[in-house]
VOPAGU-2260 file (C-alpha; in pm, 1 decimal, decimal comma):
REM VOPAGU-2260
SITE   aa  ch    i         X         Y         Z
SITE  MET   A    0       0,0       0,0       0,0
SITE  THR   A    1     127,0     343,9     -91,3
SITE  ARG   A    2     -55,2     672,8     -58,8
SITE  ALA   A    3      90,6    1016,7    -122,2
SITE  SER   A    4     -42,2    1369,2     -92,0
SITE  GLU   A    5     112,1    1675,9    -246,0
SITE  ALA   A    6      57,0    1956,8       3,7
SITE  GLN   A    7     248,9    2248,0     143,5
SITE  GLY   A    8     585,0    2115,7     260,2
SITE  GLY   A    9     612,5    1837,8       1,8
SITE  PRO   A   10     464,5    1490,9     -28,8
SITE  VAL   A   11     357,7    1284,0     268,9
SITE  THR   A   12     355,9     913,2     195,2
SITE  LEU   A   13     225,6     595,4     352,7
SITE  SER   A   14     413,2     286,3     241,7
SITE  THR   A   15     448,8     -70,3     365,5
SITE  GLU   A   16     731,8    -151,6     127,5
SITE  GLY   A   17    1055,0    -278,2     281,9
SITE  LEU   A   18     934,4    -299,9     640,3
SITE  PRO   A   19    1099,2    -558,8     867,3
SITE  ASP   A   20     911,5    -888,4     889,8
SITE  TRP   A   21     833,1    -842,2    1258,1
SITE  LEU   A   22     616,7    -538,6    1175,5
SITE  GLU   A   23     382,7    -740,2     952,3
SITE  PRO   A   24     138,3    -817,3    1237,8
SITE  VAL   A   25     113,3    -445,2    1312,9
SITE  VAL   A   26      46,0    -369,2     945,7
SITE  ARG   A   27    -231,7    -630,5     939,5
SITE  ALA   A   28    -379,3    -494,4    1261,8
SITE  ALA   A   29    -383,9    -139,3    1125,4
SITE  GLU   A   30    -565,0    -253,8     811,6
SITE  THR   A   31    -838,5    -446,0     993,5
SITE  ILE   A   32    -889,4    -296,8    1339,5
SITE  GLN   A   33   -1223,1    -124,7    1400,5
SITE  PRO   A   34   -1265,8     193,3    1608,5
SITE  LEU   A   35   -1453,8      26,1    1895,0
SITE  GLN   A   36   -1183,6    -241,4    1911,9
SITE  LEU   A   37    -940,3      35,0    2004,1
SITE  SER   A   38   -1146,1     241,7    2245,7
SITE  ARG   A   39   -1500,0     313,5    2359,7
SITE  PHE   A   40   -1419,2     684,6    2327,3
SITE  LEU   A   41   -1482,6     779,9    1964,9
SITE  PRO   A   42   -1499,0    1126,2    1803,0
SITE  PRO   A   43   -1827,0    1313,8    1859,2
SITE  GLU   A   44   -2072,1    1267,7    1573,7
SITE  ASN   A   45   -2127,5    1642,9    1555,3
SITE  GLY   A   46   -1768,1    1692,5    1441,2
SITE  SER   A   47   -1655,6    1879,7    1751,6
SITE  GLY   A   48   -1316,6    1825,3    1907,7
SITE  ARG   A   49    -970,0    1951,9    1827,8
SITE  GLN   A   50    -799,8    1753,3    1552,4
SITE  SER   A   51    -462,5    1610,4    1653,6
SITE  ALA   A   52    -224,4    1325,6    1577,2
SITE  VAL   A   53      35,6    1113,7    1752,7
SITE  LEU   A   54     331,2     923,8    1609,0
SITE  ILE   A   55     358,3     559,6    1713,6
SITE  LEU   A   56     717,3     504,8    1606,8
SITE  PHE   A   57     866,7     155,9    1600,3
SITE  GLY   A   58    1243,4     124,9    1591,6
SITE  GLU   A   59    1496,0    -150,2    1646,4
SITE  GLY   A   60    1731,3    -113,3    1942,2
SITE  GLU   A   61    1983,6    -326,2    2125,7
SITE  ARG   A   62    1704,3    -543,4    2263,9
SITE  GLY   A   63    1500,2    -569,6    1948,2
SITE  PRO   A   64    1183,8    -380,0    1852,2
SITE  GLU   A   65    1109,7     -70,1    2057,9
SITE  LEU   A   66     872,4     225,6    2077,6
SITE  LEU   A   67     957,9     594,5    2110,6
SITE  LEU   A   68     785,9     768,6    2401,3
SITE  MET   A   69     821,6    1099,8    2581,6
SITE  GLU   A   70     719,2    1236,6    2918,2
SITE  ARG   A   71     520,7    1557,0    2904,9
SITE  ALA   A   72     637,3    1850,1    3118,7
SITE  GLY   A   73     465,9    1878,5    3456,0
SITE  SER   A   74     374,1    2241,9    3388,2
SITE  LEU   A   75     152,2    2169,5    3087,4
SITE  ARG   A   76    -216,5    2249,5    3105,3
SITE  SER   A   77    -336,0    1908,2    2985,0
SITE  HIS   A   78    -193,3    1560,9    3052,0
SITE  ALA   A   79      94,1    1709,8    3253,1
SITE  GLY   A   80     369,3    1467,4    3348,9
SITE  GLN   A   81     223,6    1178,7    3153,2
SITE  PRO   A   82     432,4     951,5    2930,6
SITE  SER   A   83     291,3     971,3    2579,6
SITE  PHE   A   84     355,3     930,2    2211,8
SITE  PRO   A   85     495,7    1240,7    2043,1
SITE  GLY   A   86     212,1    1442,9    1894,7
SITE  GLY   A   87     -22,3    1734,6    1920,1
SITE  ALA   A   88    -284,7    1945,1    1749,1
SITE  LEU   A   89    -298,2    1992,9    1373,8
SITE  ASP   A   90    -193,0    2330,5    1238,3
SITE  PRO   A   91    -366,7    2481,9     933,4
SITE  GLU   A   92     -52,8    2429,8     725,1
SITE  ASP   A   93     -62,2    2054,9     797,6
SITE  GLY   A   94    -344,8    2016,5     547,8
SITE  ASP   A   95    -675,8    1831,0     539,0
SITE  PRO   A   96    -752,4    1651,4     870,5
SITE  GLN   A   97    -916,3    1373,0     667,6
SITE  GLU   A   98    -616,2    1325,5     440,0
SITE  GLU   A   99    -250,7    1421,0     483,2
SITE  GLY   A  100    -299,3    1649,9     783,3
SITE  PRO   A  101    -249,8    1390,9    1059,6
SITE  LEU   A  102      55,6    1243,1     885,9
SITE  ARG   A  103     225,2    1580,1     859,3
SITE  ALA   A  104     124,7    1682,2    1211,8
SITE  ALA   A  105     256,3    1361,9    1366,4
SITE  LEU   A  106     598,6    1409,9    1207,6
SITE  ARG   A  107     609,0    1783,4    1277,6
SITE  GLU   A  108     517,4    1744,0    1643,5
SITE  ALA   A  109     764,9    1458,3    1689,1
SITE  GLU   A  110    1040,2    1677,0    1547,7
SITE  GLU   A  111     940,6    1971,0    1769,0
SITE  GLU   A  112     916,7    1762,3    2085,8
SITE  THR   A  113    1199,3    1509,0    2047,6
SITE  GLY   A  114    1431,8    1643,9    1778,0
SITE  LEU   A  115    1348,8    1345,0    1558,9
SITE  ASP   A  116    1460,8    1373,7    1195,3
SITE  PRO   A  117    1139,9    1306,3     996,9
SITE  SER   A  118    1337,8    1206,9     686,8
SITE  GLY   A  119    1437,6     884,1     863,7
SITE  VAL   A  120    1078,1     781,2     932,2
SITE  GLN   A  121     865,1     566,0     703,0
SITE  LEU   A  122     494,7     607,2     775,4
SITE  PHE   A  123     311,3     282,4     707,7
SITE  GLY   A  124     -33,5     301,3     860,4
SITE  VAL   A  125    -305,6     497,5    1035,0
SITE  LEU   A  126    -535,4     372,5    1310,6
SITE  PRO   A  127    -898,3     486,1    1353,4
SITE  ARG   A  128    -946,3     828,0    1507,3
SITE  LEU   A  129   -1010,4     827,3    1881,6
SITE  TYR   A  130   -1133,0    1080,9    2135,2
SITE  ILE   A  131    -985,4    1203,1    2464,1
SITE  PRO   A  132   -1282,6    1345,4    2656,8
SITE  VAL   A  133   -1078,6    1520,0    2926,9
SITE  SER   A  134    -900,3    1742,3    2673,5
SITE  GLY   A  135   -1142,6    1732,3    2379,8
SITE  PHE   A  136    -880,0    1605,4    2133,8
SITE  VAL   A  137    -974,1    1391,8    1834,7
SITE  VAL   A  138    -657,5    1188,4    1784,7
SITE  THR   A  139    -533,1    1008,2    1474,4
SITE  PRO   A  140    -261,4     752,9    1566,9
SITE  VAL   A  141      -3,0     739,3    1286,4
SITE  LEU   A  142     224,7     435,3    1261,6
SITE  GLY   A  143     588,8     474,1    1162,9
SITE  TRP   A  144     904,7     270,1    1112,0
SITE  TRP   A  145    1229,1     435,2    1226,1
SITE  ARG   A  146    1417,3     334,0     914,0
SITE  LYS   A  147    1711,8     568,1     978,8
SITE  PRO   A  148    1737,0     643,2    1352,7
SITE  SER   A  149    1841,2     992,8    1452,9
SITE  PRO   A  150    1940,1    1137,4    1790,3
SITE  VAL   A  151    1641,8    1237,7    2005,6
SITE  GLY   A  152    1606,9    1424,2    2331,3
SITE  VAL   A  153    1428,3    1710,5    2503,5
SITE  VAL   A  154    1394,4    2010,7    2271,0
SITE  ASP   A  155    1182,6    2238,8    2490,2
SITE  PRO   A  156    1177,6    2165,2    2865,9
SITE  ASN   A  157     852,0    2361,3    2889,1
SITE  GLU   A  158     685,2    2090,2    2680,4
SITE  THR   A  159     888,0    1775,0    2735,9
SITE  ALA   A  160    1048,8    1635,7    3050,6
SITE  ARG   A  161    1232,4    1349,1    2881,4
SITE  VAL   A  162    1241,0    1132,2    2570,0
SITE  PHE   A  163    1299,8     758,3    2586,3
SITE  THR   A  164    1252,9     428,7    2403,7
SITE  VAL   A  165    1084,7     118,4    2545,9
SITE  PRO   A  166    1163,5    -232,6    2417,9
SITE  VAL   A  167     850,4    -413,7    2301,8
SITE  ALA   A  168     982,2    -709,1    2505,5
SITE  ASP   A  169     932,3    -500,1    2821,1
SITE  LEU   A  170     583,6    -394,1    2716,3
SITE  THR   A  171     480,7    -756,5    2664,6
SITE  ASP   A  172     648,1    -877,5    2986,2
SITE  PRO   A  173     366,6    -967,7    3231,1
SITE  ALA   A  174     583,3    -837,5    3517,6
SITE  HIS   A  175     560,4    -486,9    3370,2
SITE  ARG   A  176     184,5    -486,2    3321,4
SITE  ALA   A  177     -82,6    -364,8    3562,0
SITE  THR   A  178    -421,7    -199,9    3585,9
SITE  ALA   A  179    -403,5     171,9    3664,9
SITE  VAL   A  180    -671,5     295,1    3902,5
SITE  HIS   A  181    -775,1     659,2    3882,2
SITE  PRO   A  182    -875,4     839,9    4202,8
SITE  ARG   A  183   -1223,2     881,7    4050,8
SITE  GLY   A  184   -1257,4     505,3    4028,9
SITE  HIS   A  185   -1215,6     422,0    3660,9
SITE  SER   A  186    -931,5     196,1    3553,4
SITE  GLY   A  187    -735,5      91,3    3246,0
SITE  PRO   A  188    -421,6     -87,0    3127,8
SITE  ALA   A  189     -81,9      38,9    3240,6
SITE  PHE   A  190     284,7     -38,8    3185,2
SITE  LEU   A  191     562,9       4,7    3441,5
SITE  VAL   A  192     865,3      61,2    3218,0
SITE  GLU   A  193    1175,2     282,9    3210,3
SITE  SER   A  194    1099,6     427,5    3557,4
SITE  ALA   A  195     762,3     546,3    3430,2
SITE  LEU   A  196     398,2     451,2    3461,7
SITE  VAL   A  197     244,9     458,6    3115,3
SITE  TRP   A  198    -133,6     483,7    3143,1
SITE  GLY   A  199    -437,9     653,4    2992,2
SITE  PHE   A  200    -473,9     701,0    2616,9
SITE  THR   A  201    -115,8     594,5    2538,9
SITE  ALA   A  202    -133,4     272,7    2740,2
SITE  GLY   A  203    -473,6     191,8    2594,2
SITE  VAL   A  204    -345,6     214,7    2236,7
SITE  ILE   A  205     -32,3      13,0    2317,6
SITE  ASP   A  206    -245,9    -251,2    2490,2
SITE  ARG   A  207    -472,0    -289,1    2186,5
SITE  LEU   A  208    -181,2    -293,7    1940,7
SITE  LEU   A  209      -8,0    -569,7    2135,8
SITE  HIS   A  210    -333,5    -765,2    2145,2
SITE  PHE   A  211    -426,7    -737,9    1777,7
SITE  ALA   A  212     -67,5    -791,9    1661,5
SITE  GLY   A  213     -64,7   -1118,8    1854,5
SITE  TRP   A  214     219,0   -1006,4    2080,9
SITE  GLU   A  215      23,4    -992,5    2406,6
SITE  ARG   A  216     117,5   -1238,1    2681,3
SITE  PRO   A  217    -115,0   -1338,6    2965,5
SITE  TRP   A  218     -84,4   -1093,9    3255,2
SITE  ASP   A  219    -241,6   -1037,0    3594,7
SITE  ARG   A  220    -524,7    -788,8    3539,6
SITE  GLY   A  221    -586,2    -789,6    3912,8
SITE  LYS   A  222    -250,4    -622,3    3977,2
SITE  GLN   A  223    -347,6    -262,3    4047,9
SITE  VAL   A  224    -134,1      51,4    4052,0
SITE  PRO   A  225    -268,3     383,3    4181,1
SITE  LEU   A  226    -198,4     687,6    3965,0
SITE  ASP   A  227      14,6     845,2    4236,5
SITE  TRP   A  228     272,2     568,8    4178,5
SITE  HIS   A  229     637,6     670,7    4146,9
SITE  ALA   A  230     941,4     463,8    4052,4
């Protein structure tokens, strides 16, 4: 599959050509997964919500496949201090939110937040749009392969506290999995990795990707972690 859009800033392309074999289950999942299989929070039917995108970037590190994550600065107005995928709201120059806009926004935000060189990233898929009620964001998860890794790190401390990668082997390790319990009572999947508690939207998407890619291993869903947990 290849799709390209000619918009301001040059072409943005989706391509599955030349991906490593281990990414094939993720490609299949992206092509078949339905919105409600990802989350019960879907975009409002009236079209409200702020359009945004995140980059789910798979690379290959010393311990095999890994994901790029960042920790948001504690001073931010929304989702402060949370580990997350790089991403943010679409800008007008990103283009059509239904077409190339999310692809361009995901790469642009990743560059702004982590210093990632977009030219080394091959975008290969897009997941269904989801909704984050607490912030009103309509989020398009964009899948990428870090074909040519580049140095990454904190670009603006006012936005990002740190940038790190997590081996997929750690994410699938039952010892690193738990159920996060919010003070208000609701709960969801969580990952205790790299001295961080990954929860909320990011953990939910990772959880579903692991499941539909066939990478998930049985884990103790009764193991609970409160959201005031610290490493």
